[in-house]
All heavy atoms as a GROMACS GRO file, in nm:
protein
  544
    1MET      N    1   2.718 -12.314  -1.598
    1MET     CA    2   2.753 -12.175  -1.619
    1MET      C    3   2.670 -12.089  -1.524
    1MET      O    4   2.555 -12.120  -1.496
    1MET     CB    5   2.721 -12.133  -1.762
    1MET     CG    6   2.795 -12.206  -1.872
    1MET     SD    7   2.974 -12.190  -1.875
    1MET     CE    8   3.003 -12.018  -1.864
    2ASP      N    9   2.729 -11.985  -1.480
    2ASP     CA   10   2.657 -11.889  -1.397
    2ASP      C   11   2.582 -11.791  -1.486
    2ASP      O   12   2.627 -11.757  -1.595
    2ASP     CB   13   2.754 -11.810  -1.310
    2ASP     CG   14   2.816 -11.894  -1.200
    2ASP    OD1   15   2.747 -11.986  -1.151
    2ASP    OD2   16   2.931 -11.869  -1.163
    3LEU      N   17   2.467 -11.749  -1.436
    3LEU     CA   18   2.391 -11.644  -1.503
    3LEU      C   19   2.400 -11.522  -1.413
    3LEU      O   20   2.340 -11.519  -1.305
    3LEU     CB   21   2.245 -11.687  -1.523
    3LEU     CG   22   2.154 -11.586  -1.589
    3LEU    CD1   23   2.200 -11.554  -1.731
    3LEU    CD2   24   2.011 -11.639  -1.592
    4PRO      N   25   2.477 -11.421  -1.455
    4PRO     CA   26   2.494 -11.303  -1.369
    4PRO      C   27   2.360 -11.237  -1.339
    4PRO      O   28   2.269 -11.235  -1.422
    4PRO     CB   29   2.582 -11.210  -1.452
    4PRO     CG   30   2.645 -11.296  -1.555
    4PRO     CD   31   2.551 -11.408  -1.580
    5LEU      N   32   2.349 -11.183  -1.219
    5LEU     CA   33   2.226 -11.118  -1.176
    5LEU      C   34   2.185 -11.008  -1.274
    5LEU      O   35   2.066 -10.994  -1.305
    5LEU     CB   36   2.244 -11.059  -1.035
    5LEU     CG   37   2.122 -10.991  -0.975
    5LEU    CD1   38   2.006 -11.087  -0.963
    5LEU    CD2   39   2.157 -10.931  -0.839
    6GLU      N   40   2.281 -10.935  -1.327
    6GLU     CA   41   2.251 -10.828  -1.422
    6GLU      C   42   2.180 -10.883  -1.546
    6GLU      O   43   2.091 -10.820  -1.601
    6GLU     CB   44   2.379 -10.755  -1.466
    6GLU     CG   45   2.455 -10.688  -1.354
    6GLU     CD   46   2.541 -10.786  -1.273
    6GLU    OE1   47   2.588 -10.887  -1.328
    6GLU    OE2   48   2.561 -10.759  -1.154
    7GLN      N   49   2.220 -11.001  -1.589
    7GLN     CA   50   2.157 -11.066  -1.705
    7GLN      C   51   2.021 -11.121  -1.666
    7GLN      O   52   1.924 -11.106  -1.739
    7GLN     CB   53   2.247 -11.178  -1.758
    7GLN     CG   54   2.193 -11.248  -1.879
    7GLN     CD   55   2.200 -11.162  -2.003
    7GLN    OE1   56   2.295 -11.088  -2.024
    7GLN    NE2   57   2.099 -11.172  -2.088
    8TYR      N   58   2.013 -11.183  -1.550
    8TYR     CA   59   1.889 -11.246  -1.504
    8TYR      C   60   1.776 -11.144  -1.490
    8TYR      O   61   1.664 -11.168  -1.535
    8TYR     CB   62   1.913 -11.317  -1.371
    8TYR     CG   63   1.789 -11.374  -1.310
    8TYR    CD1   64   1.727 -11.486  -1.363
    8TYR    CD2   65   1.731 -11.313  -1.198
    8TYR    CE1   66   1.612 -11.538  -1.307
    8TYR    CE2   67   1.615 -11.365  -1.141
    8TYR     CZ   68   1.556 -11.476  -1.197
    8TYR     OH   69   1.442 -11.527  -1.141
    9VAL      N   70   1.804 -11.029  -1.430
    9VAL     CA   71   1.699 -10.930  -1.406
    9VAL      C   72   1.642 -10.876  -1.538
    9VAL      O   73   1.526 -10.832  -1.541
    9VAL     CB   74   1.744 -10.814  -1.314
    9VAL    CG1   75   1.776 -10.863  -1.176
    9VAL    CG2   76   1.859 -10.736  -1.374
   10GLN      N   77   1.718 -10.881  -1.645
   10GLN     CA   78   1.666 -10.838  -1.774
   10GLN      C   79   1.568 -10.940  -1.832
   10GLN      O   80   1.489 -10.906  -1.921
   10GLN     CB   81   1.782 -10.818  -1.874
   10GLN     CG   82   1.874 -10.705  -1.838
   10GLN     CD   83   1.988 -10.693  -1.937
   10GLN    OE1   84   1.976 -10.730  -2.053
   10GLN    NE2   85   2.100 -10.640  -1.891
   11CYS      N   86   1.571 -11.061  -1.780
   11CYS     CA   87   1.488 -11.170  -1.833
   11CYS      C   88   1.359 -11.191  -1.756
   11CYS      O   89   1.263 -11.247  -1.808
   11CYS     CB   90   1.566 -11.302  -1.828
   11CYS     SG   91   1.728 -11.292  -1.902
   12VAL      N   92   1.356 -11.149  -1.633
   12VAL     CA   93   1.241 -11.174  -1.546
   12VAL      C   94   1.116 -11.111  -1.607
   12VAL      O   95   1.114 -10.993  -1.642
   12VAL     CB   96   1.266 -11.119  -1.404
   12VAL    CG1   97   1.142 -11.135  -1.317
   12VAL    CG2   98   1.385 -11.187  -1.341
   13GLY      N   99   1.012 -11.192  -1.620
   13GLY     CA  100   0.885 -11.144  -1.672
   13GLY      C  101   0.880 -11.128  -1.823
   13GLY      O  102   0.784 -11.073  -1.875
   14THR      N  103   0.982 -11.177  -1.891
   14THR     CA  104   0.984 -11.166  -2.037
   14THR      C  105   0.972 -11.305  -2.099
   14THR      O  106   0.964 -11.406  -2.029
   14THR     CB  107   1.114 -11.100  -2.087
   14THR    OG1  108   1.225 -11.186  -2.055
   14THR    CG2  109   1.136 -10.965  -2.025
   15THR      N  110   0.972 -11.310  -2.229
   15THR     CA  111   0.967 -11.436  -2.300
   15THR      C  112   1.107 -11.473  -2.348
   15THR      O  113   1.200 -11.393  -2.338
   15THR     CB  114   0.875 -11.426  -2.423
   15THR    OG1  115   0.934 -11.335  -2.516
   15THR    CG2  116   0.736 -11.378  -2.384
   16PHE      N  117   1.118 -11.591  -2.404
   16PHE     CA  118   1.246 -11.633  -2.459
   16PHE      C  119   1.280 -11.556  -2.585
   16PHE      O  120   1.390 -11.567  -2.638
   16PHE     CB  121   1.249 -11.783  -2.485
   16PHE     CG  122   1.262 -11.865  -2.359
   16PHE    CD1  123   1.171 -11.964  -2.330
   16PHE    CD2  124   1.364 -11.842  -2.269
   16PHE    CE1  125   1.182 -12.040  -2.214
   16PHE    CE2  126   1.378 -11.916  -2.154
   16PHE     CZ  127   1.285 -12.015  -2.127
   17ALA      N  128   1.188 -11.475  -2.636
   17ALA     CA  129   1.220 -11.388  -2.750
   17ALA      C  130   1.322 -11.283  -2.708
   17ALA      O  131   1.403 -11.238  -2.789
   17ALA     CB  132   1.093 -11.321  -2.801
   18HIS      N  133   1.321 -11.248  -2.580
   18HIS     CA  134   1.415 -11.148  -2.527
   18HIS      C  135   1.549 -11.212  -2.488
   18HIS      O  136   1.653 -11.153  -2.507
   18HIS     CB  137   1.353 -11.078  -2.406
   18HIS     CG  138   1.445 -10.980  -2.341
   18HIS    ND1  139   1.481 -10.861  -2.400
   18HIS    CD2  140   1.509 -10.984  -2.223
   18HIS    CE1  141   1.564 -10.797  -2.320
   18HIS    NE2  142   1.583 -10.868  -2.212
   19PHE      N  143   1.542 -11.332  -2.433
   19PHE     CA  144   1.663 -11.400  -2.385
   19PHE      C  145   1.650 -11.548  -2.412
   19PHE      O  146   1.556 -11.612  -2.369
   19PHE     CB  147   1.680 -11.377  -2.236
   19PHE     CG  148   1.795 -11.453  -2.176
   19PHE    CD1  149   1.926 -11.412  -2.195
   19PHE    CD2  150   1.772 -11.567  -2.100
   19PHE    CE1  151   2.033 -11.483  -2.139
   19PHE    CE2  152   1.878 -11.638  -2.044
   19PHE     CZ  153   2.008 -11.596  -2.064
   20ASP      N  154   1.744 -11.603  -2.487
   20ASP     CA  155   1.746 -11.747  -2.514
   20ASP      C  156   1.859 -11.808  -2.431
   20ASP      O  157   1.977 -11.781  -2.458
   20ASP     CB  158   1.769 -11.772  -2.662
   20ASP     CG  159   1.759 -11.920  -2.698
   20ASP    OD1  160   1.804 -12.005  -2.617
   20ASP    OD2  161   1.708 -11.950  -2.806
   21PRO      N  162   1.825 -11.888  -2.330
   21PRO     CA  163   1.929 -11.944  -2.245
   21PRO      C  164   2.027 -12.033  -2.320
   21PRO      O  165   2.145 -12.040  -2.284
   21PRO     CB  166   1.851 -12.022  -2.139
   21PRO     CG  167   1.716 -12.042  -2.194
   21PRO     CD  168   1.691 -11.930  -2.291
   22TYR      N  169   1.980 -12.098  -2.426
   22TYR     CA  170   2.070 -12.183  -2.504
   22TYR      C  171   2.171 -12.098  -2.581
   22TYR      O  172   2.289 -12.132  -2.588
   22TYR     CB  173   1.991 -12.273  -2.599
   22TYR     CG  174   1.901 -12.369  -2.526
   22TYR    CD1  175   1.764 -12.350  -2.524
   22TYR    CD2  176   1.954 -12.479  -2.458
   22TYR    CE1  177   1.681 -12.439  -2.456
   22TYR    CE2  178   1.872 -12.567  -2.389
   22TYR     CZ  179   1.736 -12.546  -2.389
   22TYR     OH  180   1.654 -12.634  -2.320
   23ASP      N  181   2.124 -11.987  -2.638
   23ASP     CA  182   2.217 -11.896  -2.706
   23ASP      C  183   2.321 -11.843  -2.608
   23ASP      O  184   2.440 -11.837  -2.638
   23ASP     CB  185   2.142 -11.777  -2.768
   23ASP     CG  186   2.066 -11.814  -2.894
   23ASP    OD1  187   2.092 -11.921  -2.952
   23ASP    OD2  188   1.979 -11.732  -2.934
   24TYR      N  189   2.274 -11.807  -2.489
   24TYR     CA  190   2.365 -11.754  -2.386
   24TYR      C  191   2.470 -11.860  -2.349
   24TYR      O  192   2.588 -11.831  -2.339
   24TYR     CB  193   2.286 -11.710  -2.263
   24TYR     CG  194   2.374 -11.660  -2.152
   24TYR    CD1  195   2.429 -11.533  -2.157
   24TYR    CD2  196   2.404 -11.741  -2.042
   24TYR    CE1  197   2.512 -11.486  -2.055
   24TYR    CE2  198   2.486 -11.695  -1.941
   24TYR     CZ  199   2.539 -11.568  -1.948
   24TYR     OH  200   2.622 -11.524  -1.847
   25LEU      N  201   2.425 -11.983  -2.329
   25LEU     CA  202   2.516 -12.092  -2.292
   25LEU      C  203   2.618 -12.117  -2.404
   25LEU      O  204   2.737 -12.132  -2.378
   25LEU     CB  205   2.437 -12.219  -2.261
   25LEU     CG  206   2.516 -12.339  -2.214
   25LEU    CD1  207   2.594 -12.308  -2.086
   25LEU    CD2  208   2.422 -12.458  -2.191
   26GLU      N  209   2.571 -12.120  -2.528
   26GLU     CA  210   2.662 -12.140  -2.640
   26GLU      C  211   2.764 -12.026  -2.650
   26GLU      O  212   2.881 -12.051  -2.678
   26GLU     CB  213   2.583 -12.151  -2.771
   26GLU     CG  214   2.508 -12.282  -2.781
   26GLU     CD  215   2.423 -12.293  -2.906
   26GLU    OE1  216   2.384 -12.189  -2.963
   26GLU    OE2  217   2.395 -12.408  -2.945
   27GLU      N  218   2.718 -11.906  -2.623
   27GLU     CA  219   2.810 -11.791  -2.627
   27GLU      C  220   2.916 -11.803  -2.517
   27GLU      O  221   3.034 -11.780  -2.542
   27GLU     CB  222   2.729 -11.662  -2.608
   27GLU     CG  223   2.810 -11.537  -2.625
   27GLU     CD  224   2.724 -11.413  -2.608
   27GLU    OE1  225   2.616 -11.406  -2.670
   27GLU    OE2  226   2.765 -11.324  -2.532
   28CYS      N  227   2.874 -11.843  -2.398
   28CYS     CA  228   2.969 -11.858  -2.287
   28CYS      C  229   3.068 -11.971  -2.312
   28CYS      O  230   3.186 -11.958  -2.284
   28CYS     CB  231   2.894 -11.885  -2.157
   28CYS     SG  232   2.804 -11.743  -2.094
   29LEU      N  233   3.017 -12.082  -2.365
   29LEU     CA  234   3.102 -12.199  -2.390
   29LEU      C  235   3.182 -12.186  -2.519
   29LEU      O  236   3.279 -12.258  -2.541
   29LEU     CB  237   3.017 -12.326  -2.398
   29LEU     CG  238   2.944 -12.367  -2.270
   29LEU    CD1  239   2.851 -12.484  -2.298
   29LEU    CD2  240   3.046 -12.402  -2.162
   30GLN      N  241   3.136 -12.097  -2.606
   30GLN     CA  242   3.197 -12.077  -2.738
   30GLN      C  243   3.194 -12.205  -2.821
   30GLN      O  244   3.289 -12.237  -2.894
   30GLN     CB  245   3.338 -12.022  -2.725
   30GLN     CG  246   3.342 -11.895  -2.646
   30GLN     CD  247   3.434 -11.792  -2.704
   30GLN    OE1  248   3.529 -11.823  -2.773
   30GLN    NE2  249   3.403 -11.667  -2.676
   31LYS      N  250   3.082 -12.277  -2.807
   31LYS     CA  251   3.058 -12.395  -2.889
   31LYS      C  252   2.909 -12.429  -2.881
   31LYS      O  253   2.841 -12.390  -2.785
   31LYS     CB  254   3.143 -12.513  -2.844
   31LYS     CG  255   3.112 -12.566  -2.705
   31LYS     CD  256   3.202 -12.683  -2.672
   31LYS     CE  257   3.164 -12.743  -2.537
   31LYS     NZ  258   3.247 -12.858  -2.504
   32PRO      N  259   2.860 -12.501  -2.981
   32PRO     CA  260   2.718 -12.537  -2.979
   32PRO      C  261   2.686 -12.640  -2.870
   32PRO      O  262   2.774 -12.716  -2.827
   32PRO     CB  263   2.693 -12.596  -3.118
   32PRO     CG  264   2.826 -12.621  -3.178
   32PRO     CD  265   2.928 -12.546  -3.100
   33VAL      N  266   2.561 -12.638  -2.826
   33VAL     CA  267   2.514 -12.737  -2.728
   33VAL      C  268   2.401 -12.817  -2.793
   33VAL      O  269   2.333 -12.770  -2.884
   33VAL     CB  270   2.464 -12.672  -2.597
   33VAL    CG1  271   2.576 -12.601  -2.526
   33VAL    CG2  272   2.348 -12.579  -2.623
   34ASP      N  273   2.384 -12.939  -2.747
   34ASP     CA  274   2.274 -13.023  -2.794
   34ASP      C  275   2.149 -12.978  -2.719
   34ASP      O  276   2.123 -13.019  -2.607
   34ASP     CB  277   2.304 -13.170  -2.767
   34ASP     CG  278   2.198 -13.264  -2.822
   34ASP    OD1  279   2.083 -13.220  -2.844
   34ASP    OD2  280   2.230 -13.382  -2.841
   35ARG      N  281   2.073 -12.890  -2.781
   35ARG     CA  282   1.957 -12.828  -2.716
   35ARG      C  283   1.851 -12.932  -2.677
   35ARG      O  284   1.791 -12.921  -2.572
   35ARG     CB  285   1.896 -12.720  -2.806
   35ARG     CG  286   1.990 -12.602  -2.823
   35ARG     CD  287   1.940 -12.503  -2.926
   35ARG     NE  288   2.036 -12.393  -2.941
   35ARG     CZ  289   2.003 -12.267  -2.938
   35ARG    NH1  290   1.878 -12.231  -2.923
   35ARG    NH2  291   2.096 -12.174  -2.951
   36THR      N  292   1.830 -13.029  -2.763
   36THR     CA  293   1.729 -13.132  -2.734
   36THR      C  294   1.769 -13.214  -2.612
   36THR      O  295   1.688 -13.234  -2.521
   36THR     CB  296   1.709 -13.224  -2.856
   36THR    OG1  297   1.672 -13.143  -2.969
   36THR    CG2  298   1.602 -13.327  -2.830
   37ALA      N  299   1.894 -13.259  -2.609
   37ALA     CA  300   1.940 -13.340  -2.496
   37ALA      C  301   1.939 -13.257  -2.367
   37ALA      O  302   1.898 -13.308  -2.261
   37ALA     CB  303   2.081 -13.393  -2.523
   38LEU      N  304   1.982 -13.134  -2.375
   38LEU     CA  305   1.984 -13.048  -2.256
   38LEU      C  306   1.843 -13.021  -2.206
   38LEU      O  307   1.816 -13.027  -2.086
   38LEU     CB  308   2.057 -12.918  -2.287
   38LEU     CG  309   2.080 -12.823  -2.172
   38LEU    CD1  310   2.152 -12.891  -2.056
   38LEU    CD2  311   2.158 -12.702  -2.219
   39SER      N  312   1.752 -12.998  -2.297
   39SER     CA  313   1.612 -12.974  -2.261
   39SER      C  314   1.554 -13.097  -2.191
   39SER      O  315   1.483 -13.085  -2.090
   39SER     CB  316   1.530 -12.940  -2.385
   39SER     OG  317   1.395 -12.923  -2.352
   40GLU      N  318   1.582 -13.214  -2.243
   40GLU     CA  319   1.533 -13.338  -2.180
   40GLU      C  320   1.590 -13.357  -2.040
   40GLU      O  321   1.520 -13.398  -1.949
   40GLU     CB  322   1.563 -13.459  -2.268
   40GLU     CG  323   1.473 -13.469  -2.390
   40GLU     CD  324   1.324 -13.468  -2.355
   40GLU    OE1  325   1.282 -13.541  -2.263
   40GLU    OE2  326   1.250 -13.392  -2.419
   41LYS      N  327   1.718 -13.328  -2.023
   41LYS     CA  328   1.780 -13.337  -1.890
   41LYS      C  329   1.713 -13.242  -1.792
   41LYS      O  330   1.687 -13.277  -1.677
   41LYS     CB  331   1.930 -13.304  -1.897
   41LYS     CG  332   2.017 -13.420  -1.932
   41LYS     CD  333   2.162 -13.378  -1.918
   41LYS     CE  334   2.250 -13.500  -1.919
   41LYS     NZ  335   2.390 -13.468  -1.898
   42LEU      N  336   1.686 -13.120  -1.837
   42LEU     CA  337   1.622 -13.022  -1.751
   42LEU      C  338   1.480 -13.066  -1.714
   42LEU      O  339   1.438 -13.051  -1.599
   42LEU     CB  340   1.619 -12.885  -1.818
   42LEU     CG  341   1.755 -12.819  -1.834
   42LEU    CD1  342   1.744 -12.695  -1.924
   42LEU    CD2  343   1.814 -12.783  -1.699
   43LYS      N  344   1.406 -13.120  -1.810
   43LYS     CA  345   1.271 -13.169  -1.782
   43LYS      C  346   1.275 -13.283  -1.681
   43LYS      O  347   1.193 -13.289  -1.589
   43LYS     CB  348   1.203 -13.217  -1.911
   43LYS     CG  349   1.162 -13.104  -2.002
   43LYS     CD  350   1.103 -13.160  -2.130
   43LYS     CE  351   1.079 -13.051  -2.232
   43LYS     NZ  352   1.031 -13.106  -2.360
   44GLN      N  353   1.370 -13.375  -1.698
   44GLN     CA  354   1.382 -13.487  -1.605
   44GLN      C  355   1.417 -13.438  -1.465
   44GLN      O  356   1.359 -13.481  -1.366
   44GLN     CB  357   1.488 -13.585  -1.654
   44GLN     CG  358   1.502 -13.706  -1.563
   44GLN     CD  359   1.605 -13.805  -1.616
   44GLN    OE1  360   1.672 -13.781  -1.714
   44GLN    NE2  361   1.616 -13.917  -1.548
   45LYS      N  362   1.509 -13.344  -1.456
   45LYS     CA  363   1.548 -13.288  -1.328
   45LYS      C  364   1.428 -13.220  -1.261
   45LYS      O  365   1.406 -13.234  -1.142
   45LYS     CB  366   1.663 -13.189  -1.347
   45LYS     CG  367   1.737 -13.156  -1.221
   45LYS     CD  368   1.857 -13.067  -1.252
   45LYS     CE  369   1.981 -13.151  -1.255
   45LYS     NZ  370   2.104 -13.072  -1.254
   46HIS      N  371   1.350 -13.148  -1.339
   46HIS     CA  372   1.230 -13.081  -1.286
   46HIS      C  373   1.130 -13.183  -1.233
   46HIS      O  374   1.072 -13.164  -1.126
   46HIS     CB  375   1.166 -12.995  -1.396
   46HIS     CG  376   1.047 -12.920  -1.349
   46HIS    ND1  377   0.920 -12.967  -1.365
   46HIS    CD2  378   1.036 -12.802  -1.283
   46HIS    CE1  379   0.835 -12.881  -1.312
   46HIS    NE2  380   0.903 -12.780  -1.262
   47ARG      N  381   1.110 -13.293  -1.307
   47ARG     CA  382   1.018 -13.398  -1.262
   47ARG      C  383   1.064 -13.458  -1.130
   47ARG      O  384   0.984 -13.479  -1.038
   47ARG     CB  385   1.004 -13.507  -1.368
   47ARG     CG  386   0.918 -13.469  -1.486
   47ARG     CD  387   0.886 -13.587  -1.575
   47ARG     NE  388   1.004 -13.647  -1.635
   47ARG     CZ  389   1.053 -13.615  -1.754
   47ARG    NH1  390   0.995 -13.523  -1.827
   47ARG    NH2  391   1.160 -13.675  -1.802
   48VAL      N  392   1.193 -13.484  -1.117
   48VAL     CA  393   1.247 -13.541  -0.993
   48VAL      C  394   1.229 -13.444  -0.877
   48VAL      O  395   1.184 -13.483  -0.769
   48VAL     CB  396   1.396 -13.580  -1.010
   48VAL    CG1  397   1.460 -13.612  -0.876
   48VAL    CG2  398   1.411 -13.696  -1.107
   49LEU      N  399   1.263 -13.318  -0.899
   49LEU     CA  400   1.249 -13.219  -0.792
   49LEU      C  401   1.103 -13.200  -0.752
   49LEU      O  402   1.072 -13.188  -0.633
   49LEU     CB  403   1.310 -13.086  -0.834
   49LEU     CG  404   1.462 -13.085  -0.846
   49LEU    CD1  405   1.509 -12.953  -0.907
   49LEU    CD2  406   1.529 -13.111  -0.714
   50THR      N  407   1.014 -13.201  -0.849
   50THR     CA  408   0.870 -13.190  -0.819
   50THR      C  409   0.824 -13.309  -0.736
   50THR      O  410   0.752 -13.294  -0.637
   50THR     CB  411   0.789 -13.180  -0.949
   50THR    OG1  412   0.831 -13.064  -1.020
   50THR    CG2  413   0.640 -13.170  -0.921
   51TYR      N  414   0.866 -13.429  -0.775
   51TYR     CA  415   0.830 -13.550  -0.701
   51TYR      C  416   0.882 -13.543  -0.558
   51TYR      O  417   0.809 -13.569  -0.462
   51TYR     CB  418   0.887 -13.673  -0.772
   51TYR     CG  419   0.870 -13.800  -0.694
   51TYR    CD1  420   0.749 -13.868  -0.694
   51TYR    CD2  421   0.974 -13.853  -0.617
   51TYR    CE1  422   0.731 -13.984  -0.621
   51TYR    CE2  423   0.958 -13.968  -0.544
   51TYR     CZ  424   0.836 -14.034  -0.546
   51TYR     OH  425   0.819 -14.149  -0.473
   52LEU      N  426   1.008 -13.505  -0.542
   52LEU     CA  427   1.067 -13.497  -0.408
   52LEU      C  428   0.998 -13.391  -0.323
   52LEU      O  429   0.976 -13.412  -0.204
   52LEU     CB  430   1.216 -13.468  -0.417
   52LEU     CG  431   1.301 -13.580  -0.476
   52LEU    CD1  432   1.445 -13.533  -0.495
   52LEU    CD2  433   1.295 -13.705  -0.390
   53ARG      N  434   0.961 -13.282  -0.384
   53ARG     CA  435   0.891 -13.176  -0.312
   53ARG      C  436   0.754 -13.225  -0.263
   53ARG      O  437   0.712 -13.196  -0.152
   53ARG     CB  438   0.874 -13.054  -0.403
   53ARG     CG  439   0.863 -12.925  -0.328
   53ARG     CD  440   0.864 -12.804  -0.419
   53ARG     NE  441   0.986 -12.794  -0.498
   53ARG     CZ  442   0.990 -12.777  -0.630
   53ARG    NH1  443   0.880 -12.764  -0.698
   53ARG    NH2  444   1.104 -12.770  -0.693
   54GLN      N  445   0.687 -13.303  -0.345
   54GLN     CA  446   0.556 -13.356  -0.308
   54GLN      C  447   0.567 -13.459  -0.196
   54GLN      O  448   0.476 -13.473  -0.115
   54GLN     CB  449   0.487 -13.420  -0.429
   54GLN     CG  450   0.443 -13.319  -0.531
   54GLN     CD  451   0.394 -13.384  -0.659
   54GLN    OE1  452   0.411 -13.503  -0.681
   54GLN    NE2  453   0.333 -13.304  -0.745
   55LYS      N  454   0.677 -13.531  -0.191
   55LYS     CA  455   0.697 -13.635  -0.090
   55LYS      C  456   0.761 -13.580   0.038
   55LYS      O  457   0.773 -13.652   0.136
   55LYS     CB  458   0.786 -13.747  -0.146
   55LYS     CG  459   0.725 -13.819  -0.261
   55LYS     CD  460   0.597 -13.885  -0.219
   55LYS     CE  461   0.531 -13.957  -0.334
   55LYS     NZ  462   0.400 -14.009  -0.300
   56SER      N  463   0.800 -13.455   0.036
   56SER     CA  464   0.865 -13.394   0.151
   56SER      C  465   0.771 -13.392   0.272
   56SER      O  466   0.652 -13.365   0.258
   56SER     CB  467   0.906 -13.251   0.116
   56SER     OG  468   0.946 -13.183   0.232
   57PRO      N  469   0.823 -13.422   0.392
   57PRO     CA  470   0.739 -13.419   0.512
   57PRO      C  471   0.680 -13.281   0.538
   57PRO      O  472   0.578 -13.269   0.604
   57PRO     CB  473   0.834 -13.457   0.625
   57PRO     CG  474   0.958 -13.505   0.563
   57PRO     CD  475   0.959 -13.462   0.420
   58THR      N  476   0.740 -13.177   0.486
   58THR     CA  477   0.688 -13.043   0.508
   58THR      C  478   0.589 -13.001   0.400
   58THR      O  479   0.532 -12.893   0.407
   58THR     CB  480   0.803 -12.940   0.513
   58THR    OG1  481   0.875 -12.945   0.390
   58THR    CG2  482   0.894 -12.968   0.630
   59SER      N  483   0.569 -13.088   0.299
   59SER     CA  484   0.478 -13.056   0.190
   59SER      C  485   0.333 -13.065   0.235
   59SER      O  486   0.293 -13.161   0.301
   59SER     CB  487   0.501 -13.152   0.073
   59SER     OG  488   0.400 -13.139  -0.022
   60LYS      N  489   0.253 -12.969   0.202
   60LYS     CA  490   0.111 -12.971   0.236
   60LYS      C  491   0.042 -13.086   0.167
   60LYS      O  492  -0.050 -13.145   0.219
   60LYS     CB  493   0.045 -12.839   0.200
   60LYS     CG  494   0.092 -12.724   0.285
   60LYS     CD  495   0.007 -12.602   0.260
   60LYS     CE  496   0.056 -12.480   0.332
   60LYS     NZ  497   0.066 -12.487   0.474
   61ARG      N  498   0.086 -13.121   0.046
   61ARG     CA  499   0.026 -13.232  -0.025
   61ARG      C  500   0.046 -13.363   0.050
   61ARG      O  501  -0.044 -13.442   0.060
   61ARG     CB  502   0.085 -13.246  -0.165
   61ARG     CG  503   0.035 -13.143  -0.259
   61ARG     CD  504   0.086 -13.173  -0.397
   61ARG     NE  505   0.030 -13.077  -0.489
   61ARG     CZ  506   0.037 -13.090  -0.619
   61ARG    NH1  507   0.096 -13.192  -0.673
   61ARG    NH2  508  -0.016 -12.999  -0.696
   62SER      N  509   0.167 -13.385   0.102
   62SER     CA  510   0.191 -13.511   0.173
   62SER      C  511   0.114 -13.516   0.303
   62SER      O  512   0.071 -13.620   0.348
   62SER     CB  513   0.341 -13.532   0.198
   62SER     OG  514   0.392 -13.434   0.284
   63GLU      N  515   0.092 -13.400   0.366
   63GLU     CA  516   0.015 -13.395   0.491
   63GLU      C  517  -0.132 -13.422   0.466
   63GLU      O  518  -0.200 -13.480   0.549
   63GLU     CB  519   0.032 -13.259   0.558
   63GLU     CG  520   0.170 -13.235   0.612
   63GLU     CD  521   0.189 -13.092   0.663
   63GLU    OE1  522   0.089 -13.019   0.672
   63GLU    OE2  523   0.304 -13.057   0.692
   64SER      N  524  -0.182 -13.382   0.349
   64SER     CA  525  -0.324 -13.400   0.321
   64SER      C  526  -0.354 -13.535   0.260
   64SER      O  527  -0.467 -13.568   0.235
   64SER     CB  528  -0.373 -13.289   0.227
   64SER     OG  529  -0.310 -13.302   0.100
   65GLY      N  530  -0.247 -13.616   0.235
   65GLY     CA  531  -0.266 -13.750   0.182
   65GLY      C  532  -0.280 -13.755   0.032
   65GLY      O  533  -0.319 -13.855  -0.023
   66ARG      N  534  -0.253 -13.647  -0.038
   66ARG     CA  535  -0.261 -13.646  -0.186
   66ARG      C  536  -0.135 -13.699  -0.248
   66ARG      O  537  -0.031 -13.697  -0.206
   66ARG     CB  538  -0.284 -13.504  -0.236
   66ARG     CG  539  -0.421 -13.457  -0.201
   66ARG     CD  540  -0.444 -13.321  -0.261
   66ARG     NE  541  -0.564 -13.266  -0.203
   66ARG     CZ  542  -0.602 -13.145  -0.221
   66ARG    NH1  543  -0.534 -13.062  -0.294
   66ARG    NH2  544  -0.713 -13.100  -0.167
   0.00000   0.00000   0.00000
């Protein structure tokens, strides 16, 4: 789902008390989502992207040997 810029700018610098992405997704889809499964997928994706960023030839960490 897309998050319109108008919606996004209202969320920047706030907590999830102001905007719940799962509520927004459920509203857009008009059905419930498995929040636990979706959260785990997002965490896994974040771990992979972090790993790839660290291994990138342009990463300062990879240049310093860390």
